C-alpha positions in Angstrom: 11.5 75.2 -112.2 10.9 75.8 -108.4 13.3 77.1 -105.7 12.6 76.7 -102.0 13.9 79.5 -99.7 14.0 78.4 -96.0 15.6 81.5 -94.4 15.2 85.2 -95.1 17.3 86.8 -97.8 17.3 90.3 -99.2 14.3 91.3 -101.3 16.5 92.0 -104.3 17.6 88.4 -104.5 14.1 87.0 -104.3 13.0 89.4 -107.0 15.9 88.3 -109.3 15.0 84.6 -108.7 11.3 85.3 -109.4 12.2 86.8 -112.8 13.3 83.3 -113.9 11.8 80.6 -111.6 9.0 80.0 -109.1 10.1 80.9 -105.6 8.5 79.4 -102.5 9.4 81.1 -99.2 9.0 78.9 -96.1 11.0 80.3 -93.2 11.5 78.2 -90.0 10.4 75.1 -91.8 10.4 72.1 -89.5 12.7 69.2 -90.4 9.8 66.8 -91.1 8.1 69.2 -93.4 11.4 70.0 -95.2 11.9 66.2 -95.9 8.3 66.0 -97.1 8.4 68.7 -99.7 12.0 69.0 -100.8 11.4 66.5 -103.6 9.3 69.0 -105.4 12.1 71.6 -105.9 15.1 72.0 -108.2 16.8 74.7 -106.0 17.2 75.2 -102.3 18.4 78.4 -100.6 19.5 78.4 -96.9 21.6 80.5 -94.6 23.1 79.1 -91.4 20.2 77.6 -89.5 18.8 75.0 -92.0 20.7 71.7 -91.8 21.0 70.2 -95.2 21.9 66.7 -94.2 22.4 63.5 -96.2 18.8 62.6 -95.4 17.5 65.8 -96.8 19.6 65.4 -99.9 18.4 61.8 -100.4 14.8 63.1 -100.3 15.5 65.8 -102.8 15.0 63.7 -105.9 14.8 66.7 -108.3 17.3 69.0 -106.6 20.0 70.5 -108.9 21.5 73.3 -106.7 21.9 74.2 -103.1 22.8 77.8 -102.3 24.2 79.0 -99.0 23.5 82.7 -98.6 26.9 83.4 -96.9 30.5 82.3 -96.8 30.7 78.9 -95.2 28.9 75.7 -96.0 29.2 74.1 -92.5 25.5 73.3 -92.4 25.5 71.4 -95.8 26.6 67.9 -96.4 28.7 68.7 -99.4 29.9 65.1 -100.0 26.3 63.8 -100.1 25.4 66.5 -102.5 28.4 65.8 -104.7 27.5 62.1 -104.8 24.0 63.0 -106.0 25.4 65.4 -108.6 23.9 68.5 -106.9 25.9 71.7 -107.2 26.5 73.6 -103.9 27.2 77.3 -104.2 27.9 80.0 -101.7 28.7 83.8 -101.6 32.1 84.0 -100.0 32.9 87.7 -100.9 29.5 89.4 -100.4 29.9 90.1 -96.7 33.6 90.9 -96.8 33.3 94.6 -96.0 30.6 94.1 -93.4 32.7 91.5 -91.6 35.8 93.8 -91.7 33.9 96.8 -90.4 32.4 94.7 -87.6 35.9 93.6 -86.6 37.1 97.1 -86.5 34.0 98.2 -84.5 34.6 95.5 -81.9 38.2 96.4 -81.6 37.4 100.1 -81.0 34.7 99.2 -78.6 37.1 97.0 -76.7 39.8 99.6 -76.6 37.5 102.3 -75.2 35.2 100.2 -73.0 32.2 101.4 -74.9 29.6 98.8 -73.8 30.5 99.1 -70.1 30.4 102.9 -70.3 27.0 102.8 -72.1 25.3 100.6 -69.5 26.9 102.5 -66.6 25.6 105.8 -67.8 22.2 104.4 -68.7 21.9 103.1 -65.1 22.4 106.7 -63.8 26.2 106.6 -63.0 28.8 109.2 -64.2 32.1 107.2 -64.0 34.6 108.7 -66.4 37.7 107.4 -64.6 36.3 103.8 -64.4 36.4 103.4 -68.2 39.7 104.7 -69.3 40.7 103.1 -72.5 43.6 102.8 -74.8 44.3 104.2 -78.3 44.8 101.9 -81.2 47.2 104.2 -83.0 50.7 102.8 -83.0 49.5 99.5 -81.6 50.2 96.1 -83.2 47.3 94.3 -84.8 47.9 90.6 -85.4 45.7 89.1 -88.1 45.3 85.3 -88.3 44.2 84.6 -91.9 44.9 87.1 -94.6 42.1 86.2 -97.0 39.3 88.5 -98.2 38.2 89.7 -94.8 41.6 89.7 -93.2 43.0 91.8 -96.0 40.1 94.3 -95.7 40.7 94.5 -91.9 44.4 95.2 -92.6 43.6 98.1 -94.9 41.3 99.7 -92.3 43.7 99.2 -89.5 46.6 100.8 -91.4 44.3 103.8 -92.0 44.0 103.9 -88.2 47.8 104.2 -88.0 48.3 100.7 -86.6 51.2 98.4 -87.3 49.7 95.2 -88.9 51.3 91.8 -88.8 49.7 88.6 -90.1 50.0 84.8 -90.0 48.9 83.0 -93.2 51.4 80.6 -94.7 49.3 80.5 -97.9 49.8 84.1 -98.8 52.9 85.2 -100.7 55.2 87.5 -98.6 55.1 90.0 -101.5 51.3 90.1 -101.4 51.3 90.8 -97.6 54.0 93.5 -98.0 52.0 95.2 -100.8 49.1 95.4 -98.3 51.5 97.1 -95.8 51.4 93.9 -93.6 54.4 92.1 -92.1 54.1 88.3 -92.4 55.3 86.2 -89.4 54.7 82.9 -87.6 51.8 82.3 -85.3 53.7 82.2 -82.1 55.7 85.4 -82.9 52.4 87.1 -83.8 50.7 86.2 -80.6 53.7 87.3 -78.5 54.0 90.8 -80.0 50.4 91.8 -80.8 48.3 94.3 -78.8 45.1 93.2 -80.6 44.6 89.8 -82.3 41.8 89.1 -84.8 41.0 85.8 -86.4 39.8 85.4 -90.0 40.2 81.7 -90.8 37.7 79.0 -91.9 36.7 76.3 -89.5 38.2 73.0 -90.6 39.7 69.9 -88.9 43.1 71.7 -89.0 41.9 75.0 -87.5 39.4 73.7 -84.9 40.7 74.9 -81.5 43.4 77.0 -83.2 43.5 79.3 -80.2 43.5 77.4 -76.9 45.1 77.7 -73.5 48.6 77.4 -74.9 48.1 80.1 -77.5 46.3 82.4 -75.1 49.2 82.1 -72.6 51.5 83.6 -75.3 49.5 86.8 -75.5 50.5 89.9 -73.4 48.3 90.6 -70.4 47.4 93.9 -72.1 46.3 92.2 -75.3 42.8 91.8 -76.6 41.3 89.0 -78.8 38.6 89.4 -81.5 36.8 86.6 -83.2 34.3 87.3 -86.0 35.1 84.2 -88.0 33.9 80.8 -86.5 33.1 79.8 -83.0 35.1 76.6 -83.0 38.4 78.4 -83.7 38.7 79.5 -80.0 38.5 77.4 -76.9 35.7 79.3 -75.1 36.5 78.0 -71.6 40.2 78.8 -72.0 39.3 82.3 -73.2 37.0 82.9 -70.3 39.6 81.8 -67.8 42.3 83.9 -69.3 40.2 87.1 -69.3 38.9 86.5 -65.8 42.3 85.7 -64.4 43.7 88.9 -65.8 46.0 87.1 -68.3 44.2 88.9 -71.1 42.8 92.4 -71.0 39.6 91.5 -72.9 37.9 89.9 -75.8 35.2 90.5 -78.4 33.3 87.5 -79.8 30.7 87.5 -82.6 30.6 83.7 -83.2 30.1 80.7 -80.9 30.7 77.0 -80.8 27.0 76.4 -80.6 24.5 78.7 -82.3 22.0 80.2 -81.6 23.8 80.9 -78.4 21.7 82.3 -75.5 23.8 80.7 -72.7 27.5 80.6 -73.1 30.4 80.8 -70.6 31.7 83.9 -72.4 28.5 85.8 -71.4 29.5 85.6 -67.7 32.5 88.0 -68.1 32.1 91.8 -68.1 35.4 92.0 -69.9 34.2 90.0 -73.0 32.0 91.9 -75.5 29.6 89.6 -77.3 27.3 90.1 -80.4 24.9 87.6 -81.9 26.8 86.7 -85.2 26.3 90.2 -86.6 29.4 90.5 -88.8 27.6 90.0 -92.1 24.4 91.8 -90.9 24.3 94.9 -93.0 21.7 95.9 -95.5 24.4 96.2 -98.2 26.0 92.8 -97.5 22.6 91.0 -97.4 21.7 92.5 -100.8 25.1 91.6 -102.3 24.9 88.0 -101.0 21.3 87.5 -102.1 22.1 88.7 -105.6 25.2 86.6 -105.8 23.3 83.4 -104.9 20.3 84.3 -107.1 22.6 84.7 -110.2 24.4 81.4 -109.4 21.1 79.4 -109.0 19.8 80.8 -112.3 23.1 79.9 -113.9 23.1 76.3 -112.7 19.4 75.8 -113.6 20.1 77.1 -117.1 23.2 74.8 -117.5 25.9 77.5 -117.1 28.8 77.5 -114.6 28.4 79.1 -111.2 31.0 81.5 -110.0 31.4 80.1 -106.5 30.6 76.4 -107.0 31.8 74.7 -103.9 31.9 71.1 -105.3 31.7 71.2 -109.1 34.8 71.7 -111.2 33.6 71.8 -114.8 34.9 68.8 -116.7 33.7 68.2 -120.3 31.9 64.8 -120.4 34.1 63.5 -123.2 37.3 64.0 -121.1 36.0 62.9 -117.7 37.0 59.2 -118.0 40.6 60.2 -118.5 40.8 63.1 -116.1 38.7 61.8 -113.2 41.5 59.7 -111.6 44.0 62.6 -112.2 41.7 65.0 -110.5 41.9 62.8 -107.4 45.7 62.5 -107.8 46.1 66.3 -108.0 43.9 66.8 -104.9 46.2 64.3 -103.0 49.3 66.0 -104.2 48.0 69.4 -103.0 47.0 68.0 -99.6 50.4 66.4 -99.2 52.3 69.6 -100.2 50.2 71.6 -97.7 51.4 69.4 -94.9 55.0 68.9 -96.0 56.0 72.4 -97.1 57.3 75.0 -94.6 57.6 78.7 -94.8 55.4 81.3 -96.6 54.0 80.1 -99.9 55.2 82.0 -102.9 54.7 80.1 -106.2 53.2 76.8 -107.4 54.4 75.1 -110.6 52.4 72.1 -112.0 54.1 70.0 -114.7 52.5 67.3 -116.8 54.4 64.6 -118.6 53.3 62.0 -121.0 49.7 61.2 -122.1 48.1 63.6 -119.6 49.9 66.5 -121.2 47.8 66.2 -124.3 44.6 66.9 -122.3 43.0 70.1 -121.1 44.5 70.5 -117.7 42.9 73.6 -116.2 40.8 71.3 -113.9 43.9 69.6 -112.7 45.5 72.9 -111.8 42.4 73.8 -109.9 42.5 70.4 -108.1 46.1 71.0 -107.0 45.2 74.4 -105.6 42.1 73.0 -104.0 44.0 70.4 -102.1 46.6 73.0 -101.1 44.0 75.5 -99.8 41.1 73.4 -98.6 42.0 73.8 -94.9 42.8 77.5 -95.1 40.3 79.1 -97.4 36.5 79.4 -97.1 36.4 79.8 -100.9 36.4 76.2 -102.3 38.6 76.1 -105.3 37.1 75.1 -108.7 37.8 75.6 -112.3 36.0 78.9 -112.4 37.8 80.6 -109.6 41.2 78.9 -109.3 43.2 81.7 -110.9 41.3 84.4 -109.0 42.0 82.8 -105.7 45.7 82.3 -106.5 45.9 86.0 -107.5 44.1 87.2 -104.4 46.8 85.5 -102.3 49.7 86.7 -104.5 50.6 83.1 -105.5 52.3 82.6 -108.9 50.5 79.6 -110.4 52.1 78.2 -113.6 51.8 75.1 -115.8 54.3 73.2 -117.9 53.7 70.3 -120.4 56.1 67.8 -121.7 54.7 65.1 -124.0 57.4 62.6 -123.4 57.7 60.7 -120.1 60.5 58.3 -119.3 59.1 55.9 -116.7 55.4 56.3 -116.7 52.5 56.7 -119.1 51.7 60.0 -117.4 53.3 62.0 -114.5 52.1 65.0 -112.6 54.8 67.0 -110.6 54.0 70.0 -108.4 56.7 72.2 -107.0 55.7 74.6 -104.1 58.2 77.4 -103.6 58.2 79.0 -100.2 60.4 81.3 -98.2 62.0 78.1 -96.7 62.8 76.5 -100.1 61.0 74.2 -102.5 59.0 71.1 -101.9 58.3 68.7 -104.8 55.7 65.9 -105.1 55.2 63.7 -108.1 52.4 61.2 -108.8 50.8 59.0 -111.4 47.7 56.9 -111.8 47.9 53.2 -111.6 44.7 51.0 -111.8 42.6 54.1 -111.6 44.1 55.1 -108.3 46.6 57.9 -107.3 50.1 56.8 -106.7 52.7 59.2 -105.1 56.1 58.2 -106.6 58.4 61.0 -105.6 58.8 63.5 -102.7 61.6 66.0 -103.2 64.7 63.9 -104.3 63.3 60.6 -103.1 61.5 58.1 -105.3 58.9 56.1 -103.3 55.8 54.1 -104.2 52.8 55.2 -102.2 49.7 53.6 -103.8 46.2 55.0 -103.2 47.3 57.0 -100.1 44.6 57.4 -97.5 44.8 57.8 -93.7 47.8 58.8 -91.5 51.4 58.7 -92.6 54.7 59.6 -90.9 57.2 61.2 -93.2 60.7 61.0 -91.7 63.9 62.3 -93.3 66.9 60.5 -91.7 70.3 58.9 -92.3 70.1 55.4 -93.7 71.7 53.2 -91.0 71.0 49.8 -89.3 68.5 49.9 -86.5 66.9 53.3 -87.2 63.7 52.0 -88.7 63.4 49.4 -85.9 63.7 52.2 -83.3 60.8 54.1 -84.9 58.8 51.0 -85.0 59.4 50.3 -81.4 58.0 53.8 -80.5 54.9 53.1 -82.5 54.5 49.7 -81.0 54.9 51.0 -77.4 52.1 53.5 -78.2 49.9 50.6 -79.5 49.9 52.2 -83.0 49.9 49.7 -85.9 52.1 50.3 -88.9 50.1 49.4 -92.0 52.8 50.0 -94.6 56.4 51.3 -95.1 58.2 52.9 -97.9 61.8 54.0 -98.0 63.6 56.1 -100.6 67.3 56.8 -100.3 69.9 58.7 -102.3 72.6 56.1 -101.7 73.2 53.3 -99.2 74.1 54.8 -95.7 73.2 58.2 -97.1 70.2 60.5 -96.8 66.8 58.7 -96.9 63.1 59.3 -96.6 60.8 56.9 -94.7 57.0 56.9 -95.1 55.1 54.8 -92.6 51.4 54.2 -93.0 49.7 54.3 -89.5 46.3 53.0 -88.4 46.1 55.8 -85.8 47.9 59.1 -85.5 51.0 59.7 -83.3 50.6 62.3 -80.6 53.1 65.1 -80.2 55.0 63.3 -77.4 55.5 60.3 -79.6 56.6 62.4 -82.5 59.2 64.1 -80.3 60.5 60.7 -79.2 61.1 59.8 -82.9 62.9 63.1 -83.4 65.1 62.3 -80.5 66.4 59.2 -82.2 70.0 59.9 -83.5 70.2 60.7 -87.2 66.4 61.5 -87.5 66.1 65.0 -89.0 62.4 65.4 -89.5 59.2 63.6 -88.5 55.9 65.0 -89.9 52.5 63.4 -89.4 50.4 63.7 -92.5 46.7 62.9 -93.0 45.5 62.1 -96.6 
């Protein structure tokens, strides 16, 4: 078998691949040439520059595995690969220490004005008083995202005698406390921190996570560090905040467009920039290269890959039964992620009826995948589901009951958080997922897809019409409506299907209606 490598990886990884397969190294391969030759290879290795589009995948008639030598898979069309049955793998943990150390290095450089002092002295000036810095000891470091890298940063910051706080709703409070970290909400973190560092994946939910509104919450003496993804921070808003003195400084390793040789952040002397160096250590590159080499060999030899992004392992004989339930469990996880409040502690998955007689490990992985897909760079699959849950301190349990009163099969997931318990139940009808219960309310949401408004309210005349009027005035079409209630004129749950999303102003108008308690916009 043949593997094409289009970007440099460590020699050790190449040598391990060469021990099992033929390796062709073609760096800086033009797109037209890639399209012309990719059909001759079973494996493809890329880093961040090669764009593996649907067109490339369509031309890759023999391809079995695509490997991203790094954490993210932003440059790979994972859906197109999945449709073709191509396994996508990455190496999400290989650069953890390198990224954590680079974060600490940038924080210290910011605190002590090291780049400015360096260039001043190099230019022949001796200006000690101009570069007075601050100590990090006893300062508060706010970490946004307490995954692999965020946790490694926390350990190093604690060793520097910093007080560490963190925002990550999908890490159990006990896990954070075991690290010596105090969990808190995002707004509280921004207002109290002296340094803020971001360690979150770039998804639709996190794009623009730190904008003008969030930057305004920071103290004027605070400093921001981003070694995660460029799109997480509004670069124009960051530049304006620093230049206006509303922020003491920033350090940025990643940018919205890369390679970046002209960016607004380069114009500020108070913003330290590096060219996406967080993972660039000899040790990290070796670890990443070996990780992906081993996974490529595993896939080509028919074995499971440790960090398969898109391929839960389902035995062929059980796939016809499990496939629609995998989709159902993904939907349940996604819905729970958007409905639950507070810090996640435990997840319980219960199976009733016919589905309880099957092997359900893949369903548990699908629930966790839906729950964490917007907050973790490690895509959840059958191989790593338990490891990811453990790394976040989440208790993940399963229960089976072979009888089911009202359905052939029923899957129920309870998410326990510091704010309480959120429950979602679903079944499969006509090969499609059907959400039948949310907390104490029985509803009938068939094949849920698109935008939905979940509103907890008092069942009374005129209330549903008032919500509809707000949607109508906003020119938003209501495609469906489901209502579950505990008793007439009692507590009720309304689920509206919407063709377009409500904005925050319209959501607040709905909350202002008497007897409306909650109004949450969900996208499935």
